[in-house]
C-alpha positions as CSV (number, residue, x, y, z in Angstrom):
1,M,-84.7,1.6,-71.1
2,P,-83.1,3.6,-73.9
3,P,-84.6,7.1,-74.5
4,S,-87.3,7.1,-76.9
5,S,-85.9,10.0,-79.1
6,A,-84.3,9.1,-82.5
7,T,-80.8,9.9,-80.9
8,G,-81.5,7.7,-77.9
9,K,-82.5,4.9,-80.0
10,A,-79.6,5.4,-82.4
11,L,-77.1,5.4,-79.4
12,H,-78.8,2.2,-77.9
13,Y,-78.3,0.5,-81.2
14,L,-74.7,1.6,-81.4
15,N,-74.0,0.3,-77.9
16,N,-75.7,-3.2,-78.6
17,E,-73.9,-3.7,-82.0
18,W,-70.5,-2.0,-81.1
19,T,-68.7,-5.4,-81.3
20,K,-70.0,-6.1,-84.7
21,L,-69.3,-2.6,-85.8
22,T,-65.6,-2.6,-84.8
23,A,-64.9,-6.3,-85.9
24,Y,-62.9,-5.1,-88.9
25,L,-60.5,-3.4,-86.5
26,K,-59.5,-6.9,-84.8
27,D,-59.3,-8.7,-88.3
28,G,-57.5,-7.2,-91.2
29,R,-59.4,-9.6,-93.6
30,I,-62.7,-7.9,-92.9
31,E,-63.5,-4.9,-95.0
32,I,-64.9,-1.9,-93.4
33,D,-67.7,-1.7,-95.6
34,N,-69.3,-3.9,-98.4
35,N,-68.8,-1.6,-101.4
36,G,-67.0,-4.1,-103.4
37,A,-70.0,-6.4,-103.4
38,E,-72.5,-3.6,-103.8
39,N,-70.6,-2.3,-106.9
40,A,-70.3,-6.0,-108.4
41,I,-74.0,-6.6,-108.2
42,R,-75.0,-3.0,-109.2
43,P,-75.6,-3.8,-112.9
44,F,-77.9,-6.6,-112.1
45,V,-79.9,-4.6,-109.5
46,M,-80.4,-2.0,-111.9
47,G,-82.0,-4.1,-114.3
48,R,-84.0,-6.3,-111.9
49,K,-87.3,-5.1,-112.8
50,N,-86.6,-6.6,-116.5
51,W,-86.1,-10.0,-114.7
52,L,-89.1,-9.9,-112.5
53,F,-91.2,-11.2,-115.3
54,S,-88.7,-14.2,-116.3
55,T,-91.1,-16.8,-117.9
56,S,-89.4,-19.8,-116.2
57,V,-87.3,-21.0,-113.2
58,K,-84.9,-22.5,-115.5
59,G,-84.2,-19.3,-117.2
60,V,-83.9,-17.4,-113.9
61,K,-81.2,-20.1,-112.8
62,A,-79.4,-19.9,-116.2
63,S,-79.3,-16.1,-115.9
64,T,-78.1,-16.2,-112.1
65,N,-75.3,-18.8,-113.1
66,L,-74.1,-16.6,-116.0
67,Y,-74.1,-13.5,-114.0
68,S,-72.1,-15.1,-111.1
69,L,-69.6,-16.4,-113.8
70,I,-69.3,-13.0,-115.3
71,E,-68.7,-11.2,-111.9
72,S,-66.4,-13.9,-110.7
73,A,-64.3,-13.3,-113.9
74,K,-64.2,-9.5,-113.3
75,A,-63.4,-10.0,-109.6
76,N,-60.4,-12.1,-110.6
77,G,-59.1,-9.7,-113.1
78,L,-60.3,-11.6,-116.2
79,E,-61.9,-10.1,-119.3
80,P,-65.4,-11.9,-118.9
81,Y,-66.0,-12.4,-122.7
82,A,-62.5,-14.1,-123.1
83,Y,-63.2,-16.1,-119.9
84,L,-66.6,-17.3,-121.1
85,R,-65.3,-18.3,-124.5
86,H,-62.4,-20.2,-122.8
87,L,-64.8,-22.0,-120.4
88,F,-67.3,-23.0,-122.9
89,T,-64.8,-24.2,-125.2
90,E,-62.6,-26.2,-122.6
91,Q,-65.3,-27.2,-120.1
92,P,-66.8,-30.0,-122.5
93,K,-63.3,-31.6,-122.5
94,A,-62.9,-31.7,-118.9
95,E,-63.3,-35.1,-117.6
96,T,-62.2,-35.0,-114.0
97,V,-62.9,-32.7,-110.9
98,E,-59.3,-31.4,-111.3
99,A,-60.0,-30.5,-114.9
100,I,-63.3,-28.6,-114.1
101,E,-61.6,-26.9,-111.0
102,A,-58.7,-25.9,-113.4
103,L,-61.3,-23.7,-115.4
104,L,-62.7,-21.6,-112.2
105,P,-62.1,-17.9,-112.4
106,G,-59.8,-18.0,-109.3
107,V,-57.5,-20.5,-110.8
108,I,-57.1,-19.4,-114.5
109,H,-54.6,-16.9,-115.6
110,Q,-55.3,-14.0,-117.9
111,D,-52.6,-15.3,-120.2
112,Q,-54.5,-18.6,-120.6
113,L,-57.1,-16.8,-122.4
114,K,-57.3,-16.1,-126.1
115,Y,-58.6,-12.7,-127.6
């Protein structure tokens, strides 16, 4: 039984979670923290009180999709406005799965976007 002090509880937790806490040492693909994800969602978290009163589920879903596109574009080094303009221009022309996949932020290159 672990000690009941705050330090004892913390050490017991540390011992039980050690494998998870050190996983990043064994696999170089694992980040030591989730700061990248936290920083990406911060603009949306800061405004979440404004979105609590959305008037429709469709509106919430549309906002979520748009925010995901913007953050994915930024994560892939694309200027979001240029990417969205390109996406909304080219997507209606896409008739195959391959054509749609070619518009994904991880596939498209910055030089394909017009400013």
